[in-house]
VMD Tcl script that draws the C-alpha trace (Angstrom):
set ca {
  {128.75 64.37 105.06}
  {127.34 67.83 105.96}
  {129.93 69.56 108.15}
  {128.17 70.29 111.92}
  {126.37 73.38 112.55}
  {128.17 76.33 114.08}
  {125.73 77.71 116.74}
  {125.22 81.12 117.55}
  {128.22 82.65 118.88}
  {129.54 85.77 120.84}
  {130.54 87.89 117.82}
  {129.15 90.64 116.25}
  {125.51 91.55 114.93}
  {125.69 91.00 111.05}
  {123.55 93.29 108.79}
  {122.79 92.36 105.27}
  {122.28 94.59 102.48}
  {122.06 93.26 98.91}
  {119.76 95.60 96.78}
  {118.61 99.19 96.80}
  {115.67 99.16 98.95}
  {117.78 97.24 101.42}
  {120.53 100.29 101.97}
  {117.24 102.65 103.17}
  {116.15 100.14 105.55}
  {119.57 99.27 107.10}
  {120.89 102.81 107.09}
  {118.96 103.62 110.20}
  {119.48 100.42 112.01}
  {123.29 100.94 111.87}
  {122.95 104.15 113.43}
  {120.78 102.57 116.14}
  {123.37 99.80 116.46}
  {126.26 102.33 117.10}
  {124.20 104.47 119.71}
  {122.93 101.30 121.54}
  {124.48 100.88 124.73}
  {127.85 102.68 123.98}
  {127.59 100.58 120.70}
  {126.81 97.06 120.05}
  {129.83 95.58 117.67}
  {128.22 94.92 114.04}
  {129.21 94.19 110.76}
  {127.78 95.08 107.21}
  {127.89 92.93 104.35}
  {127.13 93.75 101.11}
  {126.37 90.88 99.20}
  {126.81 92.41 95.86}
  {123.24 91.23 94.57}
  {122.73 95.15 93.05}
  {126.38 96.38 91.77}
  {126.32 99.36 89.91}
  {129.53 101.33 91.52}
  {128.14 104.58 90.50}
  {124.85 104.00 91.90}
  {125.70 102.21 95.12}
  {128.30 104.87 96.04}
  {126.06 107.42 95.64}
  {123.30 105.68 97.72}
  {125.87 104.98 100.61}
  {126.92 108.51 100.33}
  {123.36 110.20 100.36}
  {122.22 107.75 103.33}
  {125.63 108.32 105.22}
  {126.42 104.63 104.90}
  {129.59 103.36 106.06}
  {130.89 101.26 103.82}
  {130.40 97.65 103.74}
  {133.07 95.56 105.72}
  {132.53 92.84 103.57}
  {131.23 92.80 99.76}
  {130.50 89.23 98.37}
  {130.32 90.51 94.90}
  {127.88 88.24 93.47}
  {126.48 90.24 90.80}
  {123.71 89.28 88.58}
  {122.10 85.60 87.61}
  {118.75 83.71 87.57}
  {117.16 83.33 90.98}
  {118.38 79.91 91.52}
  {122.39 81.02 90.62}
  {122.32 84.19 92.29}
  {120.79 82.36 96.06}
  {123.16 79.65 95.43}
  {126.03 81.78 95.26}
  {125.29 84.30 98.16}
  {124.88 81.28 100.20}
  {128.11 79.90 99.13}
  {129.76 83.21 99.56}
  {128.17 83.98 102.96}
  {128.56 80.67 104.82}
  {132.52 81.13 105.54}
  {131.71 84.93 106.65}
  {129.28 82.86 109.49}
  {132.05 80.58 110.19}
  {134.83 83.05 111.01}
  {132.65 85.67 112.92}
  {130.43 83.51 114.74}
  {127.76 86.17 114.98}
  {125.30 86.68 118.00}
  {122.71 87.46 115.26}
  {122.07 88.06 111.47}
  {119.52 91.06 110.76}
  {118.02 91.03 107.34}
  {116.01 93.18 105.69}
  {112.99 93.19 102.82}
  {112.27 90.68 100.32}
  {115.26 90.24 97.99}
  {117.06 87.19 97.50}
  {120.11 88.06 99.29}
  {117.42 88.28 102.47}
  {116.43 84.90 101.70}
  {119.85 83.21 101.14}
  {121.30 84.77 104.12}
  {118.78 83.88 106.37}
  {119.03 79.87 105.06}
  {122.89 80.17 105.77}
  {122.40 81.67 109.36}
  {119.28 79.08 110.20}
  {121.08 76.12 109.26}
  {124.34 76.68 111.34}
  {122.06 77.48 114.51}
  {122.28 81.65 114.40}
  {119.45 83.78 115.51}
  {118.10 85.67 112.37}
  {115.64 88.83 112.89}
  {114.07 89.97 109.84}
  {112.65 93.44 109.27}
  {110.03 94.26 107.31}
  {108.17 90.74 108.10}
  {104.64 89.75 107.47}
  {103.82 91.67 104.49}
  {102.16 89.62 101.51}
  {100.77 90.37 98.38}
  {99.35 86.46 97.71}
  {101.10 86.64 94.62}
  {103.29 83.68 94.18}
  {104.01 84.62 90.98}
  {106.33 87.31 92.64}
  {109.78 86.12 93.65}
  {109.61 88.34 96.25}
  {106.18 87.09 97.82}
  {108.28 83.57 97.84}
  {111.11 85.14 99.90}
  {109.17 86.75 102.48}
  {106.89 83.74 103.07}
  {110.05 81.59 103.33}
  {112.15 83.86 105.41}
  {109.53 84.56 107.81}
  {108.94 81.08 108.34}
  {112.31 80.46 109.68}
  {113.43 83.44 111.05}
  {113.79 83.36 114.98}
  {112.00 87.11 115.52}
  {110.05 88.94 112.68}
  {110.04 92.79 113.01}
  {106.65 94.18 111.26}
  {105.65 97.68 109.85}
  {101.69 97.66 109.98}
  {100.17 95.51 112.78}
  {97.82 93.88 110.25}
  {101.22 91.62 109.28}
  {100.72 89.99 112.67}
  {97.34 88.17 110.87}
  {99.29 87.47 108.12}
  {102.08 85.47 109.96}
  {99.42 83.68 112.29}
  {97.76 82.48 109.02}
  {100.84 80.98 108.39}
  {101.17 79.13 111.71}
  {104.07 81.33 113.38}
  {103.63 82.18 116.73}
  {102.80 85.91 117.78}
  {105.55 85.62 120.37}
  {107.86 85.66 117.32}
  {106.63 88.98 115.82}
  {107.52 92.58 117.20}
  {105.54 95.36 115.78}
  {108.04 98.07 115.83}
  {107.21 100.75 112.59}
  {109.19 101.26 109.16}
  {112.51 101.98 109.08}
  {111.97 103.10 105.38}
  {110.22 105.99 107.13}
  {113.30 106.45 109.59}
  {115.60 107.03 106.66}
  {113.00 109.40 105.14}
  {112.43 111.48 108.16}
  {116.46 111.73 108.64}
  {116.90 112.67 105.12}
  {114.12 114.95 104.09}
  {115.83 118.30 105.08}
  {118.61 117.10 102.72}
  {116.64 116.32 99.86}
  {117.90 118.04 96.45}
  {115.73 120.87 95.82}
  {112.93 119.39 92.70}
  {113.59 121.98 90.74}
  {117.21 121.39 90.47}
  {116.49 117.78 89.01}
  {113.65 119.35 86.70}
  {116.30 121.61 85.04}
  {118.85 118.75 84.98}
  {115.90 116.68 83.29}
  {115.61 119.45 80.57}
  {112.02 120.99 82.29}
  {111.94 124.56 83.11}
  {110.25 125.18 86.93}
  {109.48 127.96 86.00}
  {107.03 127.09 83.39}
  {105.29 124.41 85.36}
  {103.79 126.94 88.28}
  {104.68 127.97 91.68}
  {105.34 125.50 93.13}
  {105.71 123.36 90.23}
  {103.30 120.67 88.85}
  {104.91 117.68 87.37}
  {104.28 113.47 88.07}
  {106.83 111.35 88.96}
  {107.24 108.11 87.19}
  {108.76 104.56 88.08}
  {108.60 101.60 86.61}
  {110.34 98.32 87.13}
  {108.73 95.30 87.96}
  {109.10 92.60 85.21}
  {105.15 92.10 85.18}
  {104.95 95.55 83.68}
  {108.05 95.86 81.42}
  {109.43 92.70 79.93}
  {106.71 92.33 77.75}
  {105.66 94.27 74.93}
  {102.11 93.91 75.06}
  {101.83 95.06 78.84}
  {105.11 97.71 78.41}
  {103.35 99.66 75.08}
  {99.70 100.41 76.28}
  {101.64 101.64 79.79}
  {103.97 103.88 77.64}
  {101.15 105.39 75.56}
  {99.43 105.93 78.67}
  {102.13 107.89 80.05}
  {102.37 110.10 76.64}
  {98.27 110.85 77.10}
  {99.29 111.93 80.88}
  {102.00 114.19 80.09}
  {99.62 116.27 77.78}
  {97.84 116.90 81.26}
  {100.85 117.00 83.22}
  {104.72 117.05 82.68}
  {106.37 113.98 83.95}
  {109.72 113.17 84.85}
  {110.62 109.10 84.58}
  {113.46 107.64 86.30}
  {114.06 104.96 83.80}
  {115.56 101.70 85.61}
  {117.93 100.05 83.67}
  {115.74 96.96 82.20}
  {112.93 99.36 81.44}
  {115.10 101.60 79.26}
  {116.58 98.32 77.60}
  {113.21 96.97 77.05}
  {111.97 100.00 75.69}
  {114.84 99.75 72.87}
  {114.56 96.06 72.68}
  {110.57 96.67 71.50}
  {111.43 100.03 69.63}
  {108.95 101.98 71.84}
  {111.15 104.99 72.17}
  {108.78 107.22 70.45}
  {106.21 106.84 72.52}
  {108.34 108.77 75.39}
  {110.16 110.85 73.13}
  {107.51 113.69 74.04}
  {107.98 117.29 75.03}
  {106.20 116.63 78.51}
  {108.16 113.69 79.18}
  {111.90 114.08 81.04}
  {113.59 110.85 81.02}
  {116.39 110.52 83.42}
  {118.68 107.57 84.73}
  {118.05 106.04 88.19}
  {118.53 108.78 90.74}
  {120.06 109.13 94.15}
  {118.31 108.84 97.44}
  {118.23 112.46 98.19}
  {117.54 113.60 94.35}
  {114.35 111.16 94.41}
  {113.04 112.08 97.81}
  {113.00 115.87 96.47}
  {111.14 114.92 93.09}
  {108.49 112.96 95.41}
  {108.26 115.60 97.74}
  {107.47 117.92 95.46}
  {105.22 115.99 93.08}
  {101.60 116.55 92.36}
  {101.52 112.63 92.09}
  {103.44 109.26 91.75}
  {102.99 106.79 89.53}
  {104.93 103.47 90.26}
  {105.42 99.89 90.71}
  {107.54 100.11 93.63}
  {107.13 98.69 97.02}
  {109.26 101.21 98.72}
  {107.61 104.19 97.08}
  {104.01 103.41 97.88}
  {105.19 104.09 101.76}
  {107.36 106.84 101.01}
  {104.53 109.04 99.21}
  {102.33 108.10 102.24}
  {104.80 109.50 104.78}
  {105.25 112.30 102.33}
  {101.55 112.91 101.86}
  {101.68 112.65 97.92}
  {99.31 110.88 96.03}
  {100.00 107.28 94.71}
  {98.88 105.29 91.83}
  {100.30 101.69 91.88}
  {100.25 99.92 88.74}
  {99.73 96.71 89.80}
  {97.49 94.16 90.55}
  {98.04 93.65 94.27}
  {100.18 95.34 96.58}
  {102.00 93.75 99.84}
  {101.54 97.23 101.40}
  {97.78 97.38 102.00}
  {98.18 99.82 104.52}
  {99.25 102.52 102.12}
  {95.85 101.97 100.48}
  {93.88 102.02 103.99}
  {95.30 104.90 105.74}
  {97.87 106.61 103.27}
  {97.71 108.14 100.10}
  {98.22 104.90 97.44}
  {95.58 103.72 94.79}
  {95.69 100.48 93.27}
  {95.09 101.17 89.74}
  {96.12 97.96 87.86}
  {97.30 98.19 84.41}
  {94.01 99.54 82.56}
  {95.17 102.79 80.68}
  {91.70 104.31 81.05}
  {91.40 103.51 84.69}
  {94.76 105.33 85.18}
  {93.96 108.25 83.05}
  {90.55 108.68 85.27}
  {92.51 108.43 88.57}
  {94.99 110.96 87.24}
  {91.99 113.37 86.03}
  {90.81 112.95 89.59}
  {93.84 113.84 91.40}
  {94.27 117.00 89.40}
  {90.98 118.08 89.62}
  {90.58 117.48 93.31}
  {94.12 117.33 94.82}
  {93.86 113.59 95.48}
  {94.37 111.48 98.32}
  {96.05 112.97 101.42}
  {95.56 110.02 104.04}
  {97.63 109.86 107.32}
  {100.68 108.79 108.30}
  {100.35 105.15 109.99}
  {101.12 104.04 113.76}
  {104.92 104.20 114.56}
  {105.92 105.32 110.81}
  {107.73 108.08 113.42}
  {111.37 107.78 112.21}
  {112.13 105.60 115.56}
  {111.63 101.99 113.99}
  {115.16 101.18 114.12}
  {115.89 101.95 117.76}
  {112.93 99.90 118.86}
  {114.23 97.29 116.51}
  {117.52 97.28 118.30}
  {116.60 97.61 121.69}
  {114.95 94.55 121.08}
  {117.69 92.73 119.62}
  {120.00 93.85 122.71}
  {117.45 92.21 125.14}
  {117.13 88.75 122.89}
  {120.47 88.43 121.87}
  {123.27 90.41 123.56}
  {122.44 88.53 126.93}
  {123.13 85.62 125.24}
  {126.61 86.88 124.10}
  {127.29 87.96 127.33}
  {126.58 84.77 128.50}
  {129.30 82.90 126.02}
  {131.67 85.30 127.02}
  {131.62 84.42 130.81}
}
mol new
graphics top color blue
foreach p $ca { graphics top sphere $p radius 0.5 }
foreach p [lrange $ca 0 end-1] q [lrange $ca 1 end] { graphics top cylinder $p $q radius 0.2 }
display resetview
C-alpha cells in the first residue's frame, strides 16, 4: 500500500543543492530569502551528490553559503541508484518539515529526485534555470531538465527563448517566469573578491611576468563523459591542447574524472608540456579570477559558457550542442565541437583579433534571486499564512 500524500504545509522553504554548480545558483537565493520581508523561513538541504569535503567546504566559504541544515550524504552511484537514494532519504525530510515549497536548481540527479518526492506529496516545486534544452537526450542532464520542468509548479527561466522550449512541450506560459540568471548574481556579488589570477598562475608553475602585462593565458576545463571517457575522443583533444599551448600558455583545472582517464589511457605525456599548467579543481574565487583575466576559455561546462559571457571573455565550447544558446547568439561563446582543426582555427582567430565579445543578456544583472524570492512569496507564502490561520 502507498502511504497517503503530505499536502503543502506551513513549514519553511526547502532549498536543494547536490552538486558544485548548484552552490553558485543557490547562494544568492538564500541571501534573498533571508532579506525578504524580514526573512522567510528556509532550510538548506545538501544531498551529498558531490561529496568531496575539501572542495565543498571551500565552495561554501567562497560563496558565503551557510552550512547545510541537513546533509543526506548520498555519495556516488549509477544514475538510477543515486536518484533513488536521494528520494529515499529526502522523503522523511518532507514529512517532518511540511514545507510550503521546495526550490530546486539546475539539472543534476538531485534536482529531479527531490522534485519527484515533493510533487508526489503535493508540495509545490519551483525550478530555477528551467527551459534550457540541448535537444540531446543522450545527456543525463537533458532528461533531468525535461522531466523536472514537466512536473514542477513554477519555472524560473534565465533567457526568454526558454519559454518557447517549454511551450513546445505543452507547458502553460502561466507557470513560467523570466527572472534572469542566478549564476550571474553570484559572479557579480563575488567578482571584487576574486583571487588575483597572477597568484593562481604562480601556484600553477607559470611566471606571470613572462606572460605579458596583463598576462596572456588560456583556461581549460573538460569533464563531460562524452569528451573524457573514451580514448579515441580524449587523445585528440589533449593533442590539441598541446598544440594550443605552443601558441598560448594554458591552465587546465583537471576534473577528477578527467585526471583518472588521462592516467588510465596513458596520455600523461600529451599534457606534460612547458606551456601547460595542471591544477586540481579550483575554488570559486580562484576560478573566477582565472576566467576574468583569461585571453580565452576552452570548456565543455554549461555554467562557464554563461560566466564567460558575463565577463566578456571569448569562450570555445567543445561540444556538439549547448543548452545555453543565448551565450552564442548574444554572448562570447562559440560552439566548436570536437574537431581539433576547427578548434585550432578558432583559437588562432581569437589570438589574431581578440575574439568574440558579445553583450550581457537581459536580466543578467545581479538581481535574479530577488525576483525569484519576490515571486515565491506572492505564490506560496500567502498559502502558508492561510494554513497557519
